[in-house]
N, C-alpha and C positions, 0 to 999 in steps of 0.2 A: 571207136572206133576200132579200123582193121589195117592188119599190116598187109603187105602184097603177099605172104603167103598164108594167111588168112582161109580157112578153109567155110569162111562166109563167102569170098570170092565166087564159091563156086556153089552157090544156091541159087537156084532158079529166081527171078523175079516174082515178087508178088501179082495175084494176076486178079485180086479184088482190095480193092481201097476202098475204105467207107470216108465218106462225109463228117467235119465236125459234127453236126445237127445229126446223123442217123449213130454215128457213134457215141454220142453221151445220151440217146435215147434210148440204145441198147444197151449201156453202161446203167442205166437206171432202171429198165423192166428187168435185166438179168441178176443185177447185186442185192441181194436181200440186205437188211438192215446192218452195218456192224460188220459186209462180207466186202472183201478188197478185189477189185477186177482181175488181178492172181488168181483167189482162189476158185474166181468162176471158170476163168479158160483151165483151170485144172479141174474141173470138176467136168466140163464138157469133153476135156485130151483120156479122161478116165472113162467117162463113157463109151467113147471112141472105140477104146484100147476091147472094151467089156465087149462090145459089139453091139452095146445099147442105142448108140446112136449109130445111122446108117449113112455116110458121109457121102456117097455116091449121088443117095436118094436125096438130100438136103441141094448138094449141086446141082440136081436134074431139074426140082421144083426151083430153083432159083435161078436157074438158066429158060424157065417157062417162063415166071412172075417178068424176068429183063428182056428177055428174045424182044426185038423191034417188029413192028408188026405191018 
């Protein structure tokens, strides 16, 4: 829950939303046995911060895959 003065009220809306099936599939593929979803997300964040993950490249690849023909 947020208050009217919450910083979250200024955040941009999410541009990507996953349906339940895609979300569950991603969790199964990314999380190893005994690893939490939060651990996976932290690993991806650390990868991005260290430069190992090129977010702009990922976004470009995703937009190519989902672009209408």
